[in-house]
C-alpha positions as CSV (number, residue, x, y, z in Angstrom):
1,M,-18.6,-21.5,-23.5
2,K,-19.5,-17.9,-22.9
3,K,-17.5,-15.8,-20.4
4,S,-20.5,-15.5,-18.2
5,Q,-20.7,-19.3,-17.9
6,L,-17.1,-19.7,-16.7
7,P,-16.6,-20.9,-13.1
8,S,-15.5,-18.3,-10.7
9,K,-13.9,-18.2,-7.2
10,I,-13.2,-15.6,-4.5
11,C,-9.6,-14.6,-4.0
12,L,-8.5,-15.3,-0.5
13,V,-6.4,-12.1,-0.3
14,C,-8.4,-9.4,-2.0
15,L,-11.8,-11.1,-1.6
16,R,-12.7,-10.2,-5.2
17,P,-14.3,-12.7,-7.6
18,F,-12.2,-14.0,-10.5
19,N,-13.0,-16.3,-13.4
20,W,-11.5,-19.4,-14.8
21,R,-8.6,-18.9,-17.2
22,K,-7.3,-21.4,-19.7
23,K,-3.8,-21.3,-18.1
24,W,-5.5,-22.7,-14.9
25,Q,-7.5,-25.5,-16.6
26,K,-5.3,-28.3,-15.3
27,D,-5.0,-26.9,-11.8
28,W,-8.3,-25.0,-11.2
29,Q,-9.1,-26.8,-8.0
30,N,-5.9,-25.6,-6.4
31,V,-6.1,-21.9,-7.6
32,K,-6.7,-19.6,-4.6
33,Y,-5.5,-16.2,-5.7
34,C,-6.6,-14.0,-8.6
35,S,-3.1,-12.8,-9.4
36,K,0.6,-13.1,-8.7
37,R,0.4,-10.0,-6.6
38,C,-2.2,-11.5,-4.3
39,A,-0.3,-14.8,-4.1
40,G,2.8,-12.7,-3.0
41,E,0.8,-10.8,-0.4
42,R,-0.8,-14.0,1.1
43,K,1.9,-14.3,3.9
44,A,1.2,-10.8,5.1
45,I,-2.6,-11.2,5.2
46,L,-3.5,-14.8,5.7
47,P,-2.8,-16.8,8.9
48,N,-0.2,-19.5,8.9
49,P,-1.6,-22.7,7.2
50,S,0.2,-24.8,9.7
51,E,-2.1,-23.4,12.4
52,G,-5.0,-25.2,10.8
53,S,-6.7,-22.3,9.1
54,D,-10.1,-23.3,7.5
55,V,-9.7,-20.5,5.0
56,E,-6.6,-22.0,3.5
57,H,-8.6,-25.2,2.9
58,A,-12.0,-23.7,2.1
59,N,-14.0,-26.7,1.0
60,L,-17.2,-24.8,1.9
61,R,-18.8,-27.8,3.6
62,P,-21.9,-26.7,5.7
63,D,-20.2,-27.7,8.9
64,K,-17.2,-25.5,8.1
65,L,-19.1,-22.3,7.0
66,S,-19.2,-20.6,10.4
67,S,-15.5,-21.0,11.0
68,I,-14.7,-19.9,7.4
69,N,-16.9,-16.8,7.8
70,T,-15.1,-16.0,11.1
71,S,-11.8,-16.4,9.3
72,I,-12.9,-14.1,6.5
73,D,-13.9,-11.5,9.0
74,Q,-10.5,-11.7,10.5
75,I,-8.8,-11.4,7.1
76,M,-10.9,-8.3,6.3
77,A,-9.9,-6.7,9.6
78,I,-6.2,-7.4,8.9
79,Q,-6.6,-6.0,5.4
80,T,-8.2,-2.8,6.7
81,V,-5.3,-2.3,9.1
82,N,-2.7,-3.0,6.4
83,R,-4.4,-0.6,4.0
84,S,-4.4,2.2,6.7
85,K,-0.7,1.7,7.2
86,R,0.1,2.5,3.5
């Protein structure tokens, strides 16, 4: 399979696309972050999953898209604030 044909996802922390890697082949459906750095920063950026965040469980069902888009807008606003503090 060519690299351009590999499945990709959007990282929930940095919102950048990342492609499938062989080390993720058994657990691809559960992969949410592009790197260990983003996985480590998730607590500072993402809302608490116990609060029922749709982004944390992004199944991309049509009935969930509006709440996911709202959550992504909130994440982007938080990231902007966090980056300005650095």
